[in-house]
C-alpha positions, 0 to 999 in steps of 0.5 A: 366892666363899667369901671374898666370903661371909666378907667379907659376914658380917664387914661385916654384923656390923660394921654391926649392931654399929655400930647400937648407940650404945656401939659407934658411940662406941667406933669414933670416931663422934659420938653425936649423928650416930648416931640417923639412921643406926641403921635403915640400919645394921641394914638393911645388916647384915641384907642383908649376912648374907642375901647371905652365906647366898645365896652359901653356898647357891649355892656348896655347895647347901642341905645344906652351904651352911647349915652353912657359913653358920652357921660363917661367922656364928660366925667373923664375929661373933667377928672383929667382937668382937675388932675392937671390943675391940682396934682399934675404929678399923678400923671407922671409915670413911665410915659414921662420918666421911665420910672413909676411916680413917687 
């Protein structure tokens, strides 16, 4: 369950970062196709981060679950920042091109 929460955190921050035009373009997306996808990416990112919070609360209760979620938020944000810095093409996938990454 912790791995699922960490994955949801990473995916949530990836969606939120791809909602920004510069990051969308850096990951290999066409800037013209970005505008209609901004709102769904933001909503998806928020929902995934909420899912991660729910999983942490369910796994460890409210006292430690919130602390665990805060740690996962930090780790997820740093990991997405590193991905955008060194391998932005890893964030490319069906969101950007409609095809899996190569």
